[in-house]
N, C-alpha and C positions, 0 to 999 in steps of 0.2 A: 504494500500500500504506500502511495506517495505521501510525503509530509504535506500539511496544508500550506497553501500559498500565503505569502506575506499579507496580501490584501485581505484574505479571509481572517487572519489573526487580528487585523485592525478592526474588523466588524464584530468579533466575538463578544466583547464586553460593551459594545455601543448601546446606550440606552437613550431614548428620546423622551425628555421630560418637558412638557409644556410649562412655560414660565422660566425655564432655565436659560442661562446665557452661556454660550459656547465660544471658545477660542478655536478657530478653524484654520487649517492650512491645506491648500490644494496646490499640487505641483504640476508643472507642465510636462508634456510627454517627453521622456528622456532628458528632462531638465533643460530642454532647449530654451534659450532666452527670447521667447516669443514676444514678451512685453517690453523688450528693449526697443522694438520698432514703435516709434511715436504714434503712428496711425493705428496700429493694432491696440496699443495701450489705451488710446482714446476711445476706441470702439468698446473695449471691455469696461472702461469707466462709465460710459453711457449706460451700458446694460446694468451695471451695479446700482445706478441711480433709478432705474425703472421700477415703479411700484409692483408690477406684475412679476418681477424677478423674485420677490419676497412675499408671496401671497399668504403664507402662514407663519411668517417670521418678520423680524425687524433687523436690518443690518445696521448696527450701531456705529461701527468703525471698520475701515478696510484699507488695504494698501496692495497695489499690484507691484511686485518686484519683477525683475527681468524673467525669472523662471518659476515664480509661484505667486500665490495670492494668500494673504492673511485676512481673516475677517472675525469680527466680534458680532455674533448673531444671537438674538433672543428668539427662541422658538415659542410660538403661540399655540400651535396645535400640529398634529401630524407627526411625521417621521423625519428626523434630522437628515438621514441619508437621502431621502427623496427631495428634501429642500435643497440640499447641496447639489444633487444631481440636476435638478431643474436649473439652478443658477449656472452651473458649468455648461449645460446644454445650450442655454440661451447665449452665453458668451461665445461658445464654439460656433453656433449658427450665425450669429452676427458677424463674426470674423470671416467665416467661409463665404457668406453672402457678399460682403463688401471687399474682400481681398482675393477671393477665388482659391484660398488655401484649401487643399483637399486631403490633408493628413491630420491626425488627432492633435488637439490642443492640449488636452489634460491627461494625466495618469488616471487610471480608473478609480482609485481610492482617494481618501483624504484623511487627514489627522484631525482629531477633535479632543478638546479638553473642556469638561464642564467646569465653570467657575463655581467655587463654593460660596455659600451665603455670606461669609466674612471677607471674600475677595472684593477689592475695590474695582468696580467696573471702569472707572475713569483711568485708573492706573493701567489696567489691561489695554484700554484704548490707546493710551500714551505709548505703551510698549509696542503696539502694532504700528502706529504711524511713525515711530522713531526707527523702524527697521531700516529704511534707506540710509539714515545717518550712521547706524551701527555697521552697515555693510560698506560704508565709505563711498556711497554714490553721491552724497551731497555733504556740505558743511553745516547746513541748517535744515531742519525738517521742512520749513516753509519753502525751500528751494525745490523740493520734489513735488511734481504735479499730480501724481497718480495715487492719491489717498483722500479720504474724507472721514469725518466723524460727526455724529449728530449734535455734538456739543458746540459746534462752530456757529 
């Protein structure tokens, strides 16, 4: 018998709790720097702002890095995996429609961490939007264009 795939292990303990806030990471296919392309990054940002991308959740903060996306998402109802799959599919479709890209944008899985009740949500948002600074992409968070947070 084959050992379980890594993606399967990511889903084993995944629980979707309405009202819970999750720190999410979705990685591009083969870690390709898809969002380094300004046009593609802008397309993805527009999708992230669309209300229909988050029909059963609220995206509180997010950042598109060259080869991944981080988000802070509050789940209102339904399944977290389906919520993330919907968002990723919308980003992929928009990119394919506007650029003609015909190969995958995302890895199949994603990483999630549920925030505890005593975790500071704004600290988690600051952590997310400061990612480009820590990665050395910019000298100031405000210099990086591909992020947003509801507190602005």
